[in-house]
A tleap script that builds the chain and sets N, CA, C and O, in Angstrom:
source leaprc.protein.ff14SB
mol = sequence {
  NMET LEU SER ASP LEU PHE GLN LYS GLN ALA
  LEU GLU ILE GLY VAL ILE VAL ASP LYS VAL
  GLY ARG HIE MET ARG SER LEU GLY TYR LYS
  VAL PRO ILE LEU THR GLU ILE VAL ARG TYR
  ASN ARG LEU GLN ASN PRO PRO VAL ARG PRO
  GLN PRO PHE ILE ILE ALA THR THR ILE THR
  THR ILE CILE
}
set mol.1.N position { 3.298 203.904 16.622 }
set mol.1.CA position { 3.979 203.926 17.896 }
set mol.1.C position { 4.096 205.361 18.425 }
set mol.1.O position { 3.723 205.639 19.565 }
set mol.2.N position { 4.613 206.262 17.596 }
set mol.2.CA position { 4.715 207.648 18.041 }
set mol.2.C position { 3.344 208.290 18.188 }
set mol.2.O position { 3.143 209.140 19.055 }
set mol.3.N position { 2.395 207.884 17.338 }
set mol.3.CA position { 1.057 208.471 17.442 }
set mol.3.C position { 0.424 208.120 18.782 }
set mol.3.O position { -0.279 208.942 19.370 }
set mol.4.N position { 0.669 206.895 19.275 }
set mol.4.CA position { 0.157 206.519 20.599 }
set mol.4.C position { 0.780 207.394 21.682 }
set mol.4.O position { 0.102 207.832 22.612 }
set mol.5.N position { 2.070 207.637 21.546 }
set mol.5.CA position { 2.770 208.484 22.511 }
set mol.5.C position { 2.201 209.896 22.513 }
set mol.5.O position { 1.970 210.480 23.573 }
set mol.6.N position { 1.972 210.448 21.305 }
set mol.6.CA position { 1.433 211.798 21.211 }
set mol.6.C position { 0.010 211.876 21.744 }
set mol.6.O position { -0.368 212.875 22.355 }
set mol.7.N position { -0.787 210.828 21.517 }
set mol.7.CA position { -2.156 210.819 22.043 }
set mol.7.C position { -2.147 210.776 23.565 }
set mol.7.O position { -2.912 211.491 24.211 }
set mol.8.N position { -1.287 209.941 24.141 }
set mol.8.CA position { -1.183 209.872 25.602 }
set mol.8.C position { -0.683 211.201 26.168 }
set mol.8.O position { -1.168 211.669 27.199 }
set mol.9.N position { 0.284 211.800 25.487 }
set mol.9.CA position { 0.819 213.083 25.933 }
set mol.9.C position { -0.264 214.155 25.889 }
set mol.9.O position { -0.370 214.966 26.808 }
set mol.10.N position { -1.069 214.164 24.827 }
set mol.10.CA position { -2.144 215.152 24.717 }
set mol.10.C position { -3.157 214.976 25.837 }
set mol.10.O position { -3.643 215.961 26.394 }
set mol.11.N position { -3.481 213.728 26.173 }
set mol.11.CA position { -4.426 213.484 27.267 }
set mol.11.C position { -3.861 213.966 28.598 }
set mol.11.O position { -4.565 214.598 29.386 }
set mol.12.N position { -2.592 213.667 28.844 }
set mol.12.CA position { -1.968 214.091 30.101 }
set mol.12.C position { -1.881 215.612 30.196 }
set mol.12.O position { -2.126 216.183 31.259 }
set mol.13.N position { -1.537 216.264 29.100 }
set mol.13.CA position { -1.470 217.725 29.099 }
set mol.13.C position { -2.849 218.314 29.356 }
set mol.13.O position { -2.980 219.297 30.085 }
set mol.14.N position { -3.882 217.714 28.757 }
set mol.14.CA position { -5.250 218.183 28.984 }
set mol.14.C position { -5.650 218.076 30.439 }
set mol.14.O position { -6.282 218.982 30.981 }
set mol.15.N position { -5.283 216.964 31.079 }
set mol.15.CA position { -5.609 216.778 32.499 }
set mol.15.C position { -4.883 217.812 33.355 }
set mol.15.O position { -5.474 218.395 34.263 }
set mol.16.N position { -3.614 218.038 33.066 }
set mol.16.CA position { -2.832 219.006 33.847 }
set mol.16.C position { -3.378 220.419 33.664 }
set mol.16.O position { -3.503 221.165 34.635 }
set mol.17.N position { -3.703 220.790 32.423 }
set mol.17.CA position { -4.258 222.124 32.161 }
set mol.17.C position { -5.571 222.301 32.908 }
set mol.17.O position { -5.835 223.367 33.464 }
set mol.18.N position { -6.393 221.258 32.923 }
set mol.18.CA position { -7.671 221.331 33.628 }
set mol.18.C position { -7.466 221.507 35.132 }
set mol.18.O position { -8.133 222.329 35.761 }
set mol.19.N position { -6.540 220.733 35.708 }
set mol.19.CA position { -6.273 220.837 37.152 }
set mol.19.C position { -5.733 222.220 37.525 }
set mol.19.O position { -6.165 222.819 38.510 }
set mol.20.N position { -4.793 222.713 36.734 }
set mol.20.CA position { -4.205 224.025 37.018 }
set mol.20.C position { -5.262 225.115 36.878 }
set mol.20.O position { -5.328 226.032 37.697 }
set mol.21.N position { -6.090 225.011 35.835 }
set mol.21.CA position { -7.151 226.000 35.636 }
set mol.21.C position { -8.146 226.021 36.781 }
set mol.21.O position { -8.548 227.087 37.248 }
set mol.22.N position { -8.546 224.818 37.237 }
set mol.22.CA position { -9.489 224.770 38.365 }
set mol.22.C position { -8.868 225.349 39.627 }
set mol.22.O position { -9.539 226.043 40.390 }
set mol.23.N position { -7.589 225.064 39.848 }
set mol.23.CA position { -6.924 225.591 41.043 }
set mol.23.C position { -6.823 227.117 40.982 }
set mol.23.O position { -7.062 227.797 41.980 }
set mol.24.N position { -6.471 227.649 39.817 }
set mol.24.CA position { -6.363 229.106 39.689 }
set mol.24.C position { -7.731 229.770 39.824 }
set mol.24.O position { -7.840 230.850 40.406 }
set mol.25.N position { -8.783 229.126 39.286 }
set mol.25.CA position { -10.135 229.682 39.445 }
set mol.25.C position { -10.562 229.669 40.911 }
set mol.25.O position { -11.266 230.570 41.366 }
set mol.26.N position { -10.131 228.637 41.653 }
set mol.26.CA position { -10.488 228.585 43.075 }
set mol.26.C position { -9.803 229.701 43.861 }
set mol.26.O position { -10.279 230.095 44.925 }
set mol.27.N position { -8.687 230.211 43.340 }
set mol.27.CA position { -8.000 231.331 43.984 }
set mol.27.C position { -8.576 232.680 43.571 }
set mol.27.O position { -8.177 233.716 44.104 }
set mol.28.N position { -9.522 232.673 42.613 }
set mol.28.CA position { -10.186 233.904 42.225 }
set mol.28.C position { -9.743 234.493 40.900 }
set mol.28.O position { -10.226 235.555 40.506 }
set mol.29.N position { -8.838 233.828 40.210 }
set mol.29.CA position { -8.377 234.334 38.915 }
set mol.29.C position { -9.300 233.864 37.798 }
set mol.29.O position { -9.973 232.840 37.923 }
set mol.30.N position { -9.323 234.622 36.707 }
set mol.30.CA position { -10.101 234.216 35.536 }
set mol.30.C position { -9.172 233.478 34.580 }
set mol.30.O position { -8.170 234.027 34.122 }
set mol.31.N position { -9.516 232.233 34.287 }
set mol.31.CA position { -8.697 231.391 33.417 }
set mol.31.C position { -9.599 230.798 32.347 }
set mol.31.O position { -10.647 230.242 32.678 }
set mol.32.N position { -9.224 230.898 31.058 }
set mol.32.CA position { -10.057 230.285 30.015 }
set mol.32.C position { -10.011 228.761 30.117 }
set mol.32.O position { -9.003 228.183 30.523 }
set mol.33.N position { -11.113 228.128 29.744 }
set mol.33.CA position { -11.143 226.667 29.766 }
set mol.33.C position { -10.424 226.138 28.531 }
set mol.33.O position { -10.145 226.894 27.601 }
set mol.34.N position { -10.127 224.854 28.521 }
set mol.34.CA position { -9.309 224.263 27.464 }
set mol.34.C position { -9.929 224.439 26.083 }
set mol.34.O position { -9.207 224.691 25.118 }
set mol.35.N position { -11.243 224.312 25.965 }
set mol.35.CA position { -11.871 224.457 24.650 }
set mol.35.C position { -11.718 225.880 24.120 }
set mol.35.O position { -11.596 226.075 22.911 }
set mol.36.N position { -11.723 226.877 25.007 }
set mol.36.CA position { -11.507 228.253 24.564 }
set mol.36.C position { -10.071 228.446 24.093 }
set mol.36.O position { -9.825 229.136 23.104 }
set mol.37.N position { -9.131 227.842 24.796 }
set mol.37.CA position { -7.722 227.953 24.409 }
set mol.37.C position { -7.513 227.327 23.037 }
set mol.37.O position { -6.845 227.909 22.182 }
set mol.38.N position { -8.080 226.147 22.823 }
set mol.38.CA position { -7.923 225.455 21.539 }
set mol.38.C position { -8.589 226.246 20.423 }
set mol.38.O position { -8.039 226.353 19.327 }
set mol.39.N position { -9.763 226.800 20.690 }
set mol.39.CA position { -10.483 227.548 19.660 }
set mol.39.C position { -9.701 228.792 19.243 }
set mol.39.O position { -9.653 229.113 18.056 }
set mol.40.N position { -9.094 229.490 20.183 }
set mol.40.CA position { -8.364 230.713 19.849 }
set mol.40.C position { -6.994 230.428 19.234 }
set mol.40.O position { -6.455 231.267 18.512 }
set mol.41.N position { -6.435 229.269 19.508 }
set mol.41.CA position { -5.111 228.936 18.983 }
set mol.41.C position { -5.166 228.077 17.732 }
set mol.41.O position { -4.131 227.587 17.280 }
set mol.42.N position { -6.341 227.883 17.167 }
set mol.42.CA position { -6.468 227.044 15.977 }
set mol.42.C position { -5.724 227.685 14.814 }
set mol.42.O position { -5.889 228.872 14.535 }
set mol.43.N position { -4.913 226.892 14.146 }
set mol.43.CA position { -4.110 227.395 13.036 }
set mol.43.C position { -4.875 227.247 11.728 }
set mol.43.O position { -5.635 226.297 11.543 }
set mol.44.N position { -4.667 228.180 10.840 }
set mol.44.CA position { -5.261 228.102 9.516 }
set mol.44.C position { -4.451 227.125 8.668 }
set mol.44.O position { -3.226 227.062 8.771 }
set mol.45.N position { -5.149 226.370 7.832 }
set mol.45.CA position { -4.460 225.456 6.925 }
set mol.45.C position { -3.787 226.258 5.816 }
set mol.45.O position { -4.376 227.200 5.286 }
set mol.46.N position { -2.566 225.892 5.467 }
set mol.46.CA position { -1.908 226.610 4.372 }
set mol.46.C position { -2.602 226.293 3.051 }
set mol.46.O position { -3.176 225.214 2.905 }
set mol.47.N position { -2.561 227.211 2.088 }
set mol.47.CA position { -3.198 226.942 0.800 }
set mol.47.C position { -2.486 225.799 0.081 }
set mol.47.O position { -1.263 225.674 0.139 }
set mol.48.N position { -3.265 224.984 -0.587 }
set mol.48.CA position { -2.702 223.849 -1.312 }
set mol.48.C position { -2.383 224.298 -2.730 }
set mol.48.O position { -3.267 224.712 -3.482 }
set mol.49.N position { -1.122 224.210 -3.077 }
set mol.49.CA position { -0.679 224.572 -4.422 }
set mol.49.C position { 0.164 223.426 -4.962 }
set mol.49.O position { 0.980 222.866 -4.230 }
set mol.50.N position { -0.016 223.071 -6.218 }
set mol.50.CA position { 0.830 222.012 -6.785 }
set mol.50.C position { 2.272 222.491 -6.912 }
set mol.50.O position { 2.528 223.632 -7.295 }
set mol.51.N position { 3.184 221.627 -6.594 }
set mol.51.CA position { 4.596 221.969 -6.690 }
set mol.51.C position { 5.087 221.712 -8.108 }
set mol.51.O position { 4.736 220.685 -8.690 }
set mol.52.N position { 5.888 222.611 -8.688 }
set mol.52.CA position { 6.336 222.466 -10.077 }
set mol.52.C position { 7.116 221.179 -10.334 }
set mol.52.O position { 6.950 220.559 -11.385 }
set mol.53.N position { 7.965 220.768 -9.391 }
set mol.53.CA position { 8.768 219.572 -9.629 }
set mol.53.C position { 7.908 218.314 -9.624 }
set mol.53.O position { 8.234 217.346 -10.310 }
set mol.54.N position { 6.823 218.311 -8.869 }
set mol.54.CA position { 5.923 217.159 -8.859 }
set mol.54.C position { 5.195 217.067 -10.197 }
set mol.54.O position { 5.039 215.974 -10.742 }
set mol.55.N position { 4.753 218.193 -10.727 }
set mol.55.CA position { 4.060 218.204 -12.015 }
set mol.55.C position { 5.017 217.758 -13.116 }
set mol.55.O position { 4.639 216.953 -13.966 }
set mol.56.N position { 6.246 218.264 -13.117 }
set mol.56.CA position { 7.219 217.890 -14.146 }
set mol.56.C position { 7.533 216.401 -14.074 }
set mol.56.O position { 7.636 215.747 -15.111 }
set mol.57.N position { 7.687 215.856 -12.875 }
set mol.57.CA position { 7.967 214.432 -12.715 }
set mol.57.C position { 6.792 213.601 -13.194 }
set mol.57.O position { 6.983 212.570 -13.840 }
set mol.58.N position { 5.579 214.036 -12.885 }
set mol.58.CA position { 4.391 213.310 -13.297 }
set mol.58.C position { 4.261 213.310 -14.812 }
set mol.58.O position { 3.918 212.283 -15.397 }
set mol.59.N position { 4.526 214.429 -15.455 }
set mol.59.CA position { 4.410 214.521 -16.914 }
set mol.59.C position { 5.445 213.626 -17.589 }
set mol.59.O position { 5.120 212.933 -18.553 }
set mol.60.N position { 6.681 213.626 -17.102 }
set mol.60.CA position { 7.700 212.772 -17.715 }
set mol.60.C position { 7.411 211.303 -17.466 }
set mol.60.O position { 7.763 210.466 -18.297 }
set mol.61.N position { 6.787 210.966 -16.358 }
set mol.61.CA position { 6.436 209.577 -16.079 }
set mol.61.C position { 5.313 209.120 -16.996 }
set mol.61.O position { 5.315 207.977 -17.454 }
set mol.62.N position { 4.359 209.991 -17.269 }
set mol.62.CA position { 3.232 209.644 -18.134 }
set mol.62.C position { 3.710 209.449 -19.565 }
set mol.62.O position { 3.251 208.538 -20.255 }
set mol.63.N position { 4.629 210.299 -20.017 }
set mol.63.CA position { 5.125 210.223 -21.405 }
set mol.63.C position { 6.044 209.042 -21.502 }
set mol.63.O position { 6.588 208.769 -22.572 }
savepdb mol mol.pdb
quit
């Protein structure tokens, strides 16, 4: 349910960003396109490390 809401919101935001960008470009300003914005704002994934409490719980469950 929330995922549908977020997908619709992302589509609407994309449309608005595109419209605003085209309007600003028509006025003579330089505006990056949406794919450039997404590429530059891409976040790095955090390193995956096992958590000590998960390992301890798993070991006691196995024993």
